[in-house]
C-alpha positions as CSV (number, residue, x, y, z in Angstrom):
1,M,-35.0,17.8,28.7
2,R,-33.6,14.6,30.1
3,T,-35.3,11.8,31.8
4,R,-34.6,10.2,35.3
5,A,-35.7,6.5,33.5
6,R,-32.7,5.3,31.8
7,G,-33.3,2.9,28.6
8,W,-36.9,5.1,28.1
9,R,-36.5,4.8,24.5
10,W,-36.1,1.0,24.1
11,R,-39.1,-0.2,26.1
12,R,-42.8,-0.1,25.0
13,N,-44.0,3.3,25.8
14,P,-47.4,4.8,24.7
15,L,-45.7,8.0,24.3
16,R,-42.0,6.9,22.4
17,R,-42.2,8.8,19.1
18,R,-40.2,6.9,16.0
19,S,-37.6,9.7,16.0
20,D,-36.7,8.7,19.9
21,M,-36.1,4.6,18.3
22,V,-33.8,6.8,15.2
23,E,-31.8,9.2,17.9
24,A,-31.3,5.5,20.4
25,W,-30.1,3.7,17.4
26,T,-27.9,6.3,16.2
27,V,-26.7,7.3,19.6
28,L,-25.4,2.7,19.9
29,A,-24.2,3.2,16.3
30,V,-21.8,6.6,17.2
31,A,-20.8,4.5,20.0
32,V,-19.6,1.8,18.0
33,L,-18.0,3.4,15.5
34,L,-16.4,6.2,17.7
35,F,-14.8,3.1,20.3
36,L,-14.3,0.4,17.1
37,G,-14.3,2.2,13.7
38,A,-12.0,5.1,14.6
39,P,-9.1,3.4,16.5
40,L,-9.3,1.0,13.7
41,A,-9.3,3.6,10.8
42,G,-6.3,5.1,12.8
43,A,-4.5,2.1,12.7
44,V,-5.1,0.8,8.7
45,A,-3.9,4.9,7.8
46,G,-0.6,4.4,10.4
47,W,-0.1,0.5,9.0
48,W,-0.4,2.2,5.5
49,A,1.7,5.4,6.8
50,H,4.4,2.7,7.8
51,D,5.0,0.7,4.7
52,T,5.2,3.8,2.8
53,A,7.8,6.1,4.4
54,R,9.8,2.5,5.2
55,A,9.8,2.4,1.5
56,V,10.8,6.0,1.3
57,A,13.4,5.8,3.8
58,V,15.2,2.2,2.5
59,A,14.9,4.0,-1.4
60,Q,16.2,7.6,0.2
61,R,19.5,5.0,1.7
62,A,20.0,3.1,-1.9
63,E,20.4,6.5,-3.3
64,R,22.3,8.3,-0.8
65,H,25.6,8.6,0.4
66,Q,27.7,10.4,3.1
67,V,31.3,11.9,2.9
68,R,33.4,13.3,5.4
69,A,34.3,16.8,3.3
70,K,36.7,19.7,4.2
71,V,35.1,22.9,4.4
72,I,36.9,25.2,1.8
73,G,34.6,28.1,1.2
74,R,33.9,31.1,3.1
75,T,30.9,30.7,6.0
76,P,29.0,33.6,4.8
77,D,27.6,36.3,7.2
78,A,24.1,36.1,6.4
79,L,21.3,34.4,8.6
80,P,21.2,30.3,8.0
81,S,18.7,27.9,6.3
82,V,16.8,26.4,8.8
83,S,16.5,22.5,7.6
84,G,14.8,20.4,10.2
85,R,16.4,20.9,13.7
86,E,19.4,22.8,12.8
87,H,20.7,26.0,10.9
88,T,22.9,24.7,8.0
89,Y,25.0,27.2,5.5
90,R,25.5,26.3,1.9
91,V,29.1,26.2,1.4
92,S,31.6,24.7,-0.6
93,V,33.2,21.8,0.2
94,R,36.5,19.1,-1.1
95,W,36.1,15.6,-0.4
96,T,38.1,12.4,-2.0
97,E,35.9,9.8,-3.5
98,P,37.6,6.5,-4.0
99,G,39.0,5.5,-7.5
100,S,37.8,8.9,-9.0
101,G,39.9,11.3,-6.9
102,P,39.0,14.6,-5.6
103,R,35.7,16.1,-5.9
104,T,34.1,19.8,-4.9
105,A,30.6,20.5,-4.5
106,T,28.4,23.1,-2.5
107,A,26.7,21.0,0.8
108,A,24.5,22.5,3.7
109,V,26.3,22.3,6.8
110,P,25.5,22.9,10.9
111,A,25.9,26.7,11.4
112,G,29.1,27.3,13.6
113,T,31.5,25.0,10.9
114,H,34.6,26.8,10.0
115,R,36.5,26.8,7.1
116,G,39.2,23.8,7.3
117,E,36.6,21.7,9.2
118,T,35.9,18.2,8.2
119,V,32.2,17.4,8.1
120,K,29.8,14.6,7.5
121,V,27.7,15.6,4.2
122,W,24.9,13.7,2.3
123,F,24.8,13.4,-1.5
124,D,22.3,11.9,-3.9
125,S,23.6,9.8,-7.2
126,H,23.3,13.1,-9.0
127,G,26.5,14.7,-6.6
128,R,23.5,17.2,-5.1
129,S,23.9,18.0,-1.4
130,V,21.2,16.4,-0.1
131,P,19.6,15.9,4.1
132,P,20.0,12.2,5.8
133,P,17.8,9.3,4.9
134,A,14.8,8.7,7.1
135,D,15.4,7.2,10.2
136,E,13.3,4.7,11.9
137,T,12.5,7.5,14.5
138,T,11.2,9.6,11.7
139,V,9.1,6.5,10.2
140,W,7.9,5.9,13.2
141,Q,6.9,9.8,13.8
142,H,5.4,10.0,10.5
143,T,3.2,6.6,11.4
144,L,2.0,7.8,14.4
145,A,0.8,11.8,13.3
146,I,-1.1,9.8,9.9
147,G,-2.6,7.2,12.3
148,G,-3.5,9.5,14.8
149,C,-5.0,12.5,12.1
150,A,-6.9,9.5,10.4
151,A,-8.4,8.5,14.0
152,G,-9.4,12.1,15.0
153,G,-11.0,12.2,11.6
154,A,-12.9,9.9,11.3
155,A,-14.2,10.6,14.9
156,A,-14.9,14.2,14.0
157,V,-16.8,12.4,10.9
158,V,-18.9,10.0,13.1
159,L,-19.7,12.6,15.7
160,L,-21.2,15.6,12.7
161,G,-22.9,12.9,11.0
162,H,-24.5,12.2,14.8
163,S,-25.5,15.7,15.1
164,A,-27.0,15.8,11.7
165,V,-29.1,12.9,12.6
166,R,-30.1,15.0,16.1
167,G,-30.9,18.0,14.4
168,A,-33.4,16.6,12.1
169,A,-34.5,14.4,14.5
170,A,-35.5,16.9,16.5
171,R,-36.9,19.2,13.4
172,R,-39.2,16.2,13.0
173,R,-40.1,15.8,16.4
174,M,-41.3,19.2,16.6
175,A,-43.2,19.2,13.8
176,E,-44.6,16.5,14.9
177,W,-45.7,18.2,18.4
178,E,-47.1,21.0,16.2
179,R,-50.0,18.7,14.1
180,D,-50.1,17.5,17.6
181,W,-50.9,20.6,19.6
182,A,-52.8,22.0,16.4
183,R,-55.5,19.1,17.1
184,T,-55.5,19.3,20.8
185,E,-55.5,23.1,21.5
186,P,-59.0,23.5,20.0
187,Q,-60.2,20.5,22.2
188,W,-58.6,22.8,25.4
189,T,-59.4,25.8,24.9
190,H,-62.6,25.9,22.3
191,R,-61.6,28.1,20.0
192,K,-61.8,26.6,16.2
193,A,-59.3,25.8,14.0
């Protein structure tokens, strides 16, 4: 049951119980944690995720290189595999590297590519076909996802803690009422306890 008097838990009142004060302070702490703590947790996690993602992108750019290769293999009739947002096929490609001559490897090419077409493919330092390195958009998407999840997780923890404290306060309040009623009820009903 809600009261119409605002702030009644903060004022001196003979009906105010200790559980009322605990609940009032808990509401204040929850408000501060939700409006300051959760965004701060999201910002810190996002900052960490951005630094990590940017370091991974820099390492990928240093290790991977792009070549323009000619598709020499036959494109399969099977369904393409999904890599990122576009469908790709794995086919044989050939390109010429300066200083080492022609090379042949298997690479992932976009669906709809036909034999004889020239495509851009990425390889790592071991000659394996790899996806392109992460760009700035991917880094920011990762940052926002991690930051949002951290802020949401912090808010969920705060709200779960608040729910636990309210449940404990309600149980204590009910126990106090039972105890007080056990003392008061015999005076009203004239029964002996």
